[in-house]
C-alpha positions as CSV (number, residue, x, y, z in Angstrom):
1,F,-48.9,17.5,-46.7
2,R,-50.9,18.3,-43.8
3,I,-53.4,15.7,-44.7
4,E,-50.6,13.4,-45.2
5,W,-49.2,14.3,-42.2
6,M,-52.3,14.3,-39.8
7,L,-53.3,10.4,-41.4
8,H,-49.6,9.1,-40.7
9,Y,-48.4,10.7,-37.8
10,H,-51.7,12.3,-36.1
11,N,-51.2,13.2,-32.7
12,P,-54.9,13.7,-30.8
13,N,-53.4,15.5,-28.0
14,I,-52.3,18.3,-30.5
15,V,-55.2,20.1,-32.1
16,K,-54.5,22.6,-34.1
17,K,-57.1,24.8,-36.2
18,I,-56.1,25.9,-39.9
19,T,-55.8,29.9,-40.2
20,K,-57.0,31.9,-43.1
21,I,-56.7,35.3,-44.8
22,Y,-58.6,36.7,-47.1
23,L,-57.3,39.2,-49.7
24,D,-58.8,41.4,-52.9
25,I,-56.9,43.8,-54.8
26,E,-58.9,46.9,-56.5
27,V,-57.1,48.6,-59.8
28,D,-57.3,52.2,-61.4
29,S,-57.9,51.1,-64.7
30,I,-60.1,54.2,-65.4
31,E,-57.4,55.3,-68.2
32,L,-57.7,52.1,-70.0
33,P,-59.5,51.1,-72.8
34,G,-60.9,47.0,-72.1
35,F,-59.9,44.8,-69.8
36,P,-56.5,45.8,-67.4
37,E,-53.8,43.2,-68.5
38,P,-51.3,41.9,-65.4
39,G,-49.5,45.1,-64.3
40,S,-51.0,47.8,-66.9
41,C,-52.3,50.1,-64.1
42,P,-52.0,51.1,-60.8
43,I,-53.0,48.8,-57.6
44,N,-55.1,51.2,-55.7
45,A,-56.4,48.9,-52.8
46,I,-55.8,46.3,-51.3
47,F,-58.2,44.8,-48.6
48,M,-57.3,41.8,-46.4
49,I,-59.3,40.0,-43.8
50,D,-58.0,37.8,-40.7
51,P,-60.7,36.3,-39.1
52,E,-58.3,34.8,-36.7
53,G,-57.8,38.7,-35.1
54,K,-61.0,40.1,-36.1
55,T,-59.7,42.5,-38.2
56,V,-60.0,44.1,-41.8
57,Y,-57.2,45.7,-42.8
58,V,-57.7,48.3,-46.2
59,F,-54.7,49.7,-47.9
60,L,-55.6,52.4,-49.8
61,L,-53.2,54.3,-52.5
62,N,-53.8,58.4,-52.2
63,N,-54.1,59.8,-55.7
64,I,-54.3,63.4,-55.5
65,D,-55.5,63.2,-58.6
66,N,-58.7,61.7,-57.7
67,P,-61.3,64.6,-56.5
68,L,-63.1,61.8,-54.0
69,I,-59.9,61.3,-52.0
70,E,-59.6,64.3,-49.7
71,K,-63.5,64.2,-49.3
72,F,-63.0,60.2,-48.1
73,T,-59.6,61.1,-45.8
74,N,-61.6,63.5,-43.7
75,N,-64.7,61.7,-43.6
76,L,-62.9,58.2,-42.4
77,K,-64.7,58.0,-39.1
78,E,-67.7,58.4,-40.7
79,F,-66.8,55.9,-43.2
80,G,-65.8,53.7,-40.4
81,K,-69.4,53.5,-38.6
82,K,-71.2,52.8,-42.5
83,V,-69.1,49.8,-42.6
84,H,-69.7,48.5,-38.8
85,D,-73.4,49.3,-39.5
86,A,-73.5,47.4,-42.9
87,F,-71.7,44.4,-42.0
88,D,-71.7,43.8,-38.2
89,E,-74.8,42.4,-37.5
90,T,-73.9,39.4,-40.2
91,Y,-70.3,39.2,-39.7
92,G,-69.4,40.2,-36.4
93,E,-67.6,43.0,-35.2
94,F,-64.2,43.6,-37.1
95,D,-61.3,46.3,-36.2
96,Y,-61.2,47.9,-39.6
97,Q,-57.6,49.5,-40.1
98,M,-57.7,51.6,-43.1
99,F,-53.9,53.1,-44.3
100,M,-52.9,55.4,-47.0
101,Y,-49.9,55.3,-49.0
102,D,-48.4,58.1,-51.5
103,E,-46.5,55.4,-53.2
104,E,-47.8,52.2,-54.6
105,I,-44.6,49.9,-53.8
106,V,-45.2,50.6,-50.6
107,L,-48.8,49.8,-49.7
108,I,-48.0,46.4,-51.9
109,Q,-44.8,46.2,-49.6
110,Q,-46.8,46.9,-46.3
111,C,-49.7,44.4,-47.3
112,F,-47.1,41.2,-48.0
113,A,-44.9,42.7,-44.8
114,L,-48.6,42.1,-42.6
115,I,-49.2,38.3,-44.4
116,N,-45.8,37.5,-43.6
117,T,-45.9,38.6,-40.2
118,L,-49.2,37.5,-39.1
119,K,-48.1,33.9,-40.5
120,R,-51.9,32.1,-41.6
121,D,-51.7,28.8,-42.8
122,F,-53.7,30.3,-46.3
123,C,-54.1,33.4,-47.7
124,M,-57.1,32.8,-50.0
125,I,-57.9,35.5,-52.7
126,W,-60.9,36.5,-54.3
127,N,-60.4,36.4,-57.8
128,M,-56.8,34.8,-57.5
129,R,-56.3,33.8,-61.4
130,F,-56.5,38.1,-61.8
131,D,-54.9,39.0,-58.5
132,I,-51.7,37.3,-58.3
133,P,-50.5,37.5,-61.5
134,F,-51.1,41.7,-61.8
135,I,-49.2,42.3,-58.4
136,I,-46.6,40.1,-59.7
137,A,-46.6,42.3,-63.1
138,R,-47.3,45.3,-61.0
139,I,-44.2,44.8,-59.0
140,Q,-42.0,44.1,-61.7
141,E,-43.5,47.1,-63.9
142,L,-42.4,49.4,-60.5
143,G,-38.7,48.2,-60.8
144,F,-38.8,45.5,-58.4
145,D,-38.7,41.7,-57.7
146,P,-41.6,39.8,-56.8
147,R,-39.6,37.0,-54.9
148,E,-38.5,40.1,-52.4
149,I,-41.5,41.7,-51.3
150,M,-44.2,38.8,-51.8
151,C,-42.1,36.0,-50.1
152,D,-41.5,35.5,-46.5
153,S,-37.8,36.8,-45.2
154,E,-37.6,33.0,-43.4
155,F,-37.9,31.4,-47.0
156,V,-34.8,29.7,-47.6
157,V,-35.4,29.4,-51.8
158,K,-37.5,32.2,-52.6
159,E,-39.8,31.7,-56.0
160,C,-42.9,33.6,-57.1
161,F,-45.2,32.4,-60.0
162,Y,-48.6,31.4,-60.6
163,R,-49.6,28.5,-62.5
164,M,-52.9,28.4,-64.2
165,L,-54.1,24.8,-64.5
166,H,-56.5,24.1,-67.9
């Protein structure tokens, strides 16, 4: 639509840069044999990079059964330094904001609330073929409606699906 608009109604006095965010999820499939099916295990991390705001958002599930969680949360400052040391030279300096959640559904809700607040033009997803169907199925597995969580509240008609093209 943007390309068609620009081709037919372009105003050279208006310059609009296309904005993007990048997203990836991780799932806790340690208890599952084989590759996880959509919604079959918790989403334990969502990473979102916002180049426009020079911020990386990290949404993490606080799994008290994981013996490494306490060590990680007690050393967040040290972890942040390691991240800066590893990535700043290549990608520039970003602000890293980490959020811990006790409930998986709140983690997912907060991620999509931020996406809808930032209102970037595109959300690029690392492995969309896995991530989007998994997120939708996981929200349903937790007893919620994906349309109410993933779609912006301003949408008149809310639809939430992933269509694979072969």
